[in-house]
N, C-alpha and C positions, 0 to 999 in steps of 0.2 A: 505493500499499499505505500500512496505517497506521503511522505511525512508530512509534509506543507497540509494535506487533506486530512490528516490525524489530529494536525494541530486546532485545524478550524474547529473539526467534530467536538473535540475536548473543550473548545473555547462557548460552540453553542452550546454543550450542555451544560458547563458551569455557569451563561448566563441563564438557562433554563432554571437550574436549580436556586441561582440565586433570586429570579422572580417570583417562586413559589415562596422561597422563605421570608422575603419582603409581604408578598400577598399574607401569609400566615400572621407577620405582625402587625399587619394591618387589620386585618380583621380581628374583631375587638368578642373576647367571647364572655356570655351572658353570666351574671354573676354567679357562684353556685354555692347553695350554705348545703352545709353537710349533715347530713340526719344524726340528729342527736343520740349520745349512747343512751341506753338505760338508764345508767345514775345521774347522766345533766336531764332529764325526763324528770327521775324522781327529784333533783332537789329542785328544779323551776317549782314543782307542784308545792313544796314547800314555802317560796317564796311569801311572803308577807302582802297581801292586797287590801284593796282598801276595806275590804270585809273584817278585817281581822286590825284587832287594836283598840278600834274604836264600836266595836260593835256591842249591842246590850244584849246577843243572846248567849242564854246561857246553856252549857254544855255539864252534867254533873260527870258525866262519860268524856275520861279523858282518851281521846283519839293520838295514836301516833302522830309523830313530826310530820311526815307524807301524808297523814291522812287526815290532818284539821283542814285545810282551805278548801279542798273539793267535798269535805263533809259539808262545812259550814254552806258553800256555794250552794251546794244541793238545796239543803234545806231553808235555805233563807224564804223564798214564800210562804214554805210552811208554816215560819214564826209570823211574817209581815202580815198573814190575811188569819191571824190569831187563831189556830191553830193548834198548837203546838206548843209551850212555854219551855220545855228543857230536852236532854237528849240523854238518856238514864244510861243505855249500857246497847251493847250490839248483842243482839240475839242470836244471829245467824250469819257465819262468815259464806262467801260463792266463789266462782270463778268468774261469774257475771256482775253479782250483786250480792251488797250486806244488808241484813235488815239490823234494826234497831227499834228499842222499845224506846215511846218520847211518853213526858207527862202532857196530857191534852187540858188544852181549855176548860173549865167547868161547863161552858155553854153547851157543849155536844153532847153532856149527858154520860162521858165516861171517861175516867181516870186514865187511861193511855190507849198510847196509838202505835202501830206497826208503818216506820219507815222502810219501802224498803231502796237501795240507791244505789245505784248503779254506778260499777267500779271507774275509774277514767279510761278513759278509750284507748289509753297507750297501754293497761296491764289487763282490759276486759280480754276475757278467752271465750268468746260467744261461739256456742256450736255452728255446725255448720246448718243452717237455718234454710236451704233452697229449697229442701227438700217441703217445709211447711210454709212458704213463701209463694206457692203454687197456687193459684184460683184467687190470689190476697191482693187487694189495691195497696198502692203506697199512704199510707197514712199523715195526714201534716201534724204540726204539735196542738192545732185545735180538734184534733182525731176524727177532722174530716176528711173523707178520699181528696187526694189530691190527682188534675185532673190529666188524662193521658195529652193534651194539649201544651202544657207545660215543658215544652223542649229544653230549655233548660236545667230542671229537676230531672227529667228524665235521661239528658246527656251526663250527666254530673255522676247518676247511679253506675248508669253503664261505663265510666270513665274510672269509677272506683277514685273520684277525687276524695279531699277532704270534705268538703261541703256534702258529696254524696254519698260518703259513710256516716256524715251525722243523720241524712234526712232515711239514710236506711235504719238506723240508731234510734229515733224519733217514732219512727215508724214499729219498732217492734216492741219499744214502752207504750206504745197510744194503744198497741191489739189487745195490750194484758189489760191497760184501764178500761180499757170499752167491754174489753170480753166480763169484766169484776161486774160493772157496770149492771151489763145486762144479765148477768148469771145470776147476780143479790134479788135483783127485781123479781126475778120469778121464780124465786124460792130453791132456790140451787145453795147446798153448806159451802158455802165461799165465807171468807172476810167482806165485811163492810166497804166499798171503797168511799173514799171521802175528800182528796185532793190527787191534782198528779201536777209535777214540774217538769223542768225541760230535762232534767236528770233522776227523779225517784218518783215512788208513789208513795199516797196516806192513805192507809187503811185499817181497817179494826184491826186489835192487838189479841191475838188466846193467848192466853197463860193467866199469869199474875204477878208480884209485883219482884216475885223471885225468882221464879224463872218463866221460862218462853212455853207453850205445849211443844211437845217431843214430835218428832216424826213417826207414823203406824213402824215405820220400821225397826225403833229401837223397842216396842212395845210385845207382851204377851198376855194373851188374851183368852178371857174364859171363853170354854167351845159357845156358848150360848150367846155370850157378848160377840163373838166373831161371827157367828150366823148374823143378827143382826147387824153388824158395822158392813159386812158383805151386801146384803142388801140397798143400803141407804149408799151404798160405793156406786154398787150396779145401776140404782134408781138418779143418781147422779149423771154417769154415762150416757141413760138414756136422755134425760132431759136436755142437754149437750145435743145430742143427735136430734132430738124434734126440732130443735134451734139450729140443723145444720151445722153444727160443731164437733171438733175432734179435741179433746184435751191436747192429745201430741206426747207427751214425755207424763203420762199419769204412773206414779208406782205408790210403793208403799214407803218411796222417798218423798214423797210431793202430797203428802195426806198428813195433815196433823192429829193427832189425838191429846183429849181433853175433857176430864169428866167425864168420861163415856160417850162423847160425842166425837166426830169427826170433822175434819174440816178440809176441803181440797185448795188449794194454791199453787203458783206459778203458770202461770198464762200466755205468755207472750207467743209461744210459740201456737195455740191453738192454731188450726186449719178450717178449711171447708172440707164437711162430708162430702160437698156435691160437687167443686170445681176444683178437686185437687184428685190427679190421677193416680193417686198413692194412697188414698183415704182406706182403701181396703185394708193395705198392710198398717198403716197406723194405728188404725184403730185395733186390729188385731195384735198387735204388738202392745197397747195401751190393756183389753183385757188380758194378756198371758202374764202383764208384769202384776197386775192384782191379783187374778186369781192364784202367782207363784204364794205370795205372799197369806192369804186367806186359806188357800189349800195347808199349808203350815201350822196354820191356827185350829186345825180342824173340822176345817168347811167342807164337806164331803163334795157339794155342788160345785164347788171354785176347782175341781180338779180337773172338770170338761170344761178348759177353756176355750179350745177351738168349736164346740157346739157352742157355747155361749156367742162365741163372735161373730156366729155364721149366724145363728139365729138375731142379732140385733142389724145383723146388715140386712137381711132378708126383710124384717119390720120396718126398720128405717130408714132405710138408702135403697135398696133395689125400686121397690114402690115410687118413687118420687123420680127415679132415675129413667124408668119407663114413660112416668108421666111427660117429664122433660122433653125425650127423645120425642112421645106423641104430639107435643107441641111443634118440639122442632121440626118437623115432617108435614106439618098443617102448614106452618109459614114457609116454608118452599115450597109446598104445591102452591100456596095463594100468588107467591112469587112467581112460580112457574106461567101460573093460570096468567098473571096484569101480564108476562111479559107477550106470552100467545096473543091476548086480545091486543095487546097496546101495539103487536106488530100488524 
């Protein structure tokens, strides 16, 4: 190869390389904010804000340093609306939320109330709720359904942005509050709902000043009592089905026992018995879990979980499904006729 030609090629390559380097220098990159470490997130939650220092709110319960800020923030509305006067103790901790025993204002006719406070989003371990969300609309903070025409909201949910994640959390919480309202109104064995805030639900407290009601999973029942409580549990499952709902996570761990009575709790994952393609599986699982406990307490009827689940399905879901299918068929037939006459 001609040496002069080789040098020319080298010069051209060096010039191109220099140009690329210059362009890279000229092109400014957007600012990148590194993600916070777990320790930094925890530290930020402990930073004082306007709520602390000058707050008039009383907490006999002594939260940890990293718990105090978000606990007060979550319960502020309940203090301001004069539902509670004090936080007395944590009675139940969980991966998603913790429950606190609170002193109630005398005007509400009870001494104690329970506040279910969701953990800070960074530390929440929400279950995979995709299965439960099928057939459910997105609920806004006011408890009403978000419109599909709200493209900004739907886009944020799809992209899993911070705003989208917060919208899904709000919907999850509001489903629990709305379900409590509906079930309490129709006579189900659930806590009475009192109020809801951005990150907490205030409801009736089950227990006394010394201890909260234990879960049924920790209780040994006499056979006669077990039989009666099994019937009461099935009454509540049927009541929910009559109103198109399945608990979705029902077991002896989500049923409280106090003074011979039971109370069903934890409803954020309640799902539609009609609009969810997996409703049969979800109902069957709820029934099996409940029956496993009561069978261990000597209830012979509870040994037939599959039969019970199938009977519930045929009685409360299949007929409605057939009616809806017939209605849909009539609607489609009317549309076809309209098109035919229209042509």
